[in-house]
Every structure is written in structure tokens, then in C-alpha cells.
C-alpha positions in Angstrom: 20.7 52.6 -21.9 17.1 52.0 -22.0 15.1 55.0 -20.4 13.3 54.1 -17.4 9.4 53.8 -17.5 7.2 55.8 -15.6 5.4 53.7 -12.9 1.7 53.2 -13.6 0.7 54.0 -10.0 1.8 56.6 -7.4 3.0 55.4 -3.9 -0.3 56.2 -2.6 -2.3 54.3 -5.2 -0.1 51.3 -4.7 -0.8 51.5 -0.9 -4.5 51.3 -1.6 -3.9 48.4 -4.1 -1.6 46.7 -1.3 -4.7 47.1 1.4 -7.1 45.5 -1.1 -4.6 42.5 -1.7 -4.3 42.2 2.2 -7.9 42.0 2.6 -8.5 39.5 0.1 -5.7 37.4 1.7 -7.5 37.5 5.2 -10.9 36.9 3.5 -9.6 33.9 1.4 -7.0 32.8 3.9 -3.8 32.9 2.0 -1.6 34.7 -0.6 -1.8 31.5 -2.9 -5.6 31.9 -2.8 -5.6 35.5 -3.7 -2.9 34.7 -6.6 -5.0 31.9 -8.1 -8.2 34.4 -7.8 -6.6 37.0 -9.8 -4.3 35.2 -12.1 -0.9 35.8 -11.0 1.7 34.0 -8.9 2.0 33.9 -5.3 5.4 35.4 -5.5 3.9 38.5 -7.1 1.3 38.8 -4.5 4.0 38.6 -2.2 6.3 41.4 -3.6 3.1 43.7 -4.0 2.3 43.3 -0.2 5.7 43.9 0.8 6.2 47.0 -1.3 9.1 45.2 -3.4 7.0 45.6 -6.6 4.4 47.8 -7.6 1.1 46.8 -8.9 0.5 46.5 -12.8 -2.6 48.0 -14.6 -3.7 44.6 -15.5 -3.6 43.3 -11.8 -5.4 46.4 -10.7 -8.3 45.7 -13.3 -8.5 42.2 -12.0 -8.9 43.2 -8.3 -11.3 46.2 -9.4 
């Protein structure tokens, strides 16, 4: 069995990233536009916003 990797961000840090993504979605008008702007898929943006998935370090760098 492969050991589980430590998540790159705490729950509080992921909550902050979700707030930034939500603001971007409000400003740009859609999750799809956010996804294109930061180079990920819309389902990835949706999964992060819903809390089903945490953000990666790469994504955090792109929205910084």
C-alpha cells in the first residue's frame, strides 16, 4: 500500500484559496473563464470551490 501524501495546504489555507477563486469567478463571470485564466479545467475549479479537492501548489502560484 502506498502511504498517503501530506496535503500541501491546511484546511484554512484551502478556504482562503476557495475565497480567491470565488472572487475571480464573480469578477470574470464564470468558473470556465477562471479555469482558462489559470490553466486548469473547469471541473478542477468546481471541485476546489466545493471543497471536494484541495488546491495544488501550482494552482496557488498561478492565482497569487
